N, C-alpha and C positions, 0 to 999 in steps of 0.2 A: 504493499499499499504506499503510495506516494504521500509525502508530507503535505500539510495544508499550504497552498500557494500563498506567497506574500501578496502578489497582485491577483485579484480575483475577478475574472470576467463574468459579467452578469447579463442575462437576458430577462426582460420583463414581459409578462403575459397578462394582459388586462381582460377580465370578464366584464364587459361594459355594462350590461344590465344589472349584474350583481353589485357592481360598484355604485351605480346610480341609486338603487333602492337602499343600499347600506348608508350612503351619504344622506339620503332623504330622511331615513329613520334617525340617524345620529345628529344631523345638523339642521334638518328642516328644509333643505333645498328642494325646489319644485321641478327642476329640470337638470339634465346632465351638464353641469357647468365646469367640469374638471378638464384639465389639459394633460393628457397622458404623457406627452413628451417632457413636461415639467415635473410631474409627480414621480415618474420613474427615475429621473435624474436626481431629484432631491432625496428620495429614499436611499438610492445607492450611494450618494455622497455621504449621507449620515452614517450608513453602515460600513463605509470604507471600501465599497466595491466599485469597479470600473464598469459603467453601463456600456454595453456593446450594441444591443438591439432591443427595440420595443415593439411588441405585437399587441394588436387590439382586436377583440372579437365581440361581435354583437349581432343580435337579431334586430331587424328593422321592418316596419310595416310597409306594404306596397303603397304606391301612390293612390291606387283605387280605394284601398281600405282606409287610409288615414293620410291625406295629403299634407297635413300640418307637420306631423312627426316624420313622415317620409322625406319631406323637404329639409327639415332640420338635420336629419342624419346624413343626407346626401352632401350638404354643405360642410358639416363638421368632419366627416370622414375624408372629404377631399382636402381640407386644410391639414388634417393629421398626416396625410401622405406627403404634403410639402414640408412637414416638420420631421420627416424620417421615420414615421411610424408605419409599420406594415399592418395593413387592415384586412380583416376577414369578416364578411357580413353575410347573413342569410335572411330571407324574408320570414317574418313571423307567420305561424299557422294559427288559425282562429278556431275556437270551439265554444259551444254554449256552456255556461257555468251557472248553477243555481246558488243564490245567496239568500240568507235570511235577514230580513230587515228588523229594526228594533221593535216594531209592532207585531212581530211574529209571522208576517206574511213572507212569502218567498217570491223572488224575482229572478228571471233568467237574463243574464247579460253575456255579451260576446267578449271574450278575452283572448289576447294574443299570447302564444307560447313559443319559446325558442326551441328549436330542434337541432341537435348536432353541434351546438357551440362548445359544450364541455368536452365532447369527444374530440373536436378539432384541437382544442387546447391540449388535451392529454396526448394526442398523437404528436403534436409539434414538440412538446416538452421532452417526450421520450426519444423522438428522432434526433433532436439536437444534442441530447445527452449522449446518445450512442455515437454520434459523430464528433464528440469532444469539442463542441462549439462554445460551451460555457462551463464555469465552475459553480455558478449560483443561478438557480431558477427562481425568480421572484414572481409569484402568482398573486395578482391583486384580485382576490375573490375569497368568499367564505363557503364555496360550494363543496360540501363534503364528498361528493362523488369523485373529486380529485384527490382524495386521500390515497386511493389505489395508485395514483401516479407517484406519490411520495414513496410508496413501498417499492415500486419498480425502479425509481432512481437509486435507491439504496442498493438494489441488486446489481444495477449497472456499475455503480461505484466499486463494488466488491469484485465483479467480473473483470473490470478494466484496471483494478488496482490503483484507483485514484480518488481524490477527495472531491465530493460534490455536495453542495448544500441546496436544500429546497425550502423556501420561506413563503408564507402567505401574509399579505398586508391587507388591512381593512379599516374603514372609518370606525371610530370609537368615541363615544361620549357617554355621560351618565344616562342619556335617553336611549341608548342602544338596546334593542331587544335581543339581538344575537351578539354575544360578546366572545365568540370563539372563532379562531382561525381554522384553517383546514387541519384536520387531525394528521399527526405524524410530520408536521412541518414546524419550523420556527415561526412564531407569531410576531408580527410587527403592527402595532396599533397606530393608525393615522389619526392624530387628534385634530381639532378644528384649526389650530394655528398652522399646522403643516398643510392641511387640505387647502385652507384659504390662501396660502402662499403659492399655490399651484393652480389657480383658477384660469380658465380660458378667457383671454381678454375680449373675445368675440362672442356676442349673443346671436346664435343662428336661428332663433325662432322667427318665423315670418311675421312681418309687421302688418298690422291691420290697415286696410286701405282708408285713406282720409276722406 
């Protein structure tokens, strides 16, 4: 087994929807206002890692289903690409979901669901680890489905006789309902000060016509 490297190459992997809902719960933000290229760099600097690549994954609605958010993500993802972020997106799939209202009645609503995002993240993390592309995999997510990736990274480290770390970062505040990172990873809590220092300076929400 090789010793822990002095200079640690890091790849950052963002689960976009997971990060948005965690930030909404922790800090009360109503839309995805983070800048992945800033947040990944800031976290790696604090940890003493050298950020090499940043990847961003998200489900987005089609223009037919939700033109407002489809337009938002189209603009935001385009800008991410100009900032060196590798982007992977898929259209959301919709299904009917029954919810119970406070008065006891039930209502059916249409909700969008991501399909294949966590699988894409898992495949990329494992592939890049096998290819010895990074020393640290930084996953910005709390999706416990990715805990199996952490186990596989440890197996790769043993098989290749080298040092590999996998960490999960997530927004955290006293208001957070989910206070856990991904199991079997090192947890990095993103407090409000850190999050707010990495806001996207552009608001991509379509403006209402005058």
